[in-house]
N, C-alpha and C positions, 0 to 999 in steps of 0.2 A: 673491309680493308684493314690490315694490321699495321698500326703506327709504331709498334715497338722498335727500338733501336736494336740492331743485331748485336749479339755478344761477340766481341772480338778479343778481349783479354779477360783475365780473371778479375780485373778491377771493374768490369762491367757487371759482374755477378752481384746481386743484392746481398747474398749471404757473405760475400767477402767484405763489402762495405760495412755491414752490420758488425762483423767480427773485428774489423779494424777499429771501428768506433768503440766497441766494448773494450778492446785492449788499451786504447788511449784513455778511456774513462778510468780504468783500473790503474794505469800508469800514474795519472795525475792524483788519484786518490791515495796511492801507495807512497807518494812522495812525503806524505805526512806520517808514515809509520815511524816508530822509534828507530834510532840508528842501530841498536843491537839486533834488529830484524833484517838488516841489509842483506846478509848472506843466507837468510833462511826464508821467512815468510815473504818478504818483499821480492826476493829473487824468484821464488817458486810461483807466486801468483802472477808475476809479470811474464815468466816463461810459459806457463800453461795458457794464459790468455792470448799471448802472441802465437802460440802453437795452433790455435783455432784458425786464425787467418793464414798462417804459413802452410798448413796442410791443405787448405782450399787452393792456394796458389800453386803448390807443388802438384796436387791432383790435376789441376787445370793443365799444367805443363805435360801431363801424361794422359790426357783425355782421350787419345786415340785408342787407348786400351780401357774400355768401359769398366772392367772389374778393378783395375788399378785406380781409376778415378774414384770409384765407389769406396775402395779401401781407404783412400785419403779422406773422404767425407766421414767415414766411420771414425778414423783417427781424430778428425776435427771435433766430432761429437764427444769422443772420449775426453779430449782436452777441455772441452766446454764443461763437461760434468766435473772434472777435476777442479776446475776453476771455481765453479759454483758450489758444489756440494762438499768441497774440502777446504780450499784456501779462503774463500769468502766467509765461510762459517767460522774458521779460526780467527779471521780478522774481526768478525763481529764479537765472538766470545772473548777475545782479548781486549775488546773495547777500542779497537783502532778505527772502526767505522761505526756509523750510527745505524740504528734499525732502519731508518728511512733510506739511507744509501744502500743497505743490504737488500731491502725490498725492491728498490729501483733496479739494481743490478740483477737481481733474481728474475724480475720481470723481463729485462732485456735478454737474459740468457735463455729463458723459457721460449721466448719468441724466436730467437736465433736457432735454438735447438729444433723447434718445429719446422722452421724453414729448411734447415740442413737435412732433416729426416725426409721432408717432402722432395727435396732435390735428389736425395739418395734413391728414393722409391721410383722417381720418374725420370731419372737421367738416362740419356742415350748418348752414344758417342757423338761428339760435336763435329 
C-alpha cells in the first residue's frame, strides 16, 4: 500500500521545497554583502537562485505538456548551475562568504541538481 501524499501543487514537489530553501539561505547570506554589490552580485545571486524555484513552479503550471515541463526543469538546472558555479564562487573569491558556507551551499545545490535531473528523466505528464 502506498502511503505517499498525492502531488496536487508545485509546493508538494520536494525539488520545489529544496529550491525555495536554497533561495532563502542565499537571500539571508547575501544581506551581509557590501552595499556596493547591491545592484550586481547581490541582485544576480538572488535572481538566479530564485529562478530555480520559479522555473519549477512555472513548469508545474504547464505540466499537461510534458516537454514544456521538462524544458522548465532544464531551465531550473541551468539557474542552479549559474548560482553555484558562478555567483557563489564570486562571493567566495570576494570573501563575502566563508569556505564553510560555500561548501554547505555547494552540497545543497548538488543534491538539488541530482533531484532535478532525476525528475527530468522520470517525469510523465501529471
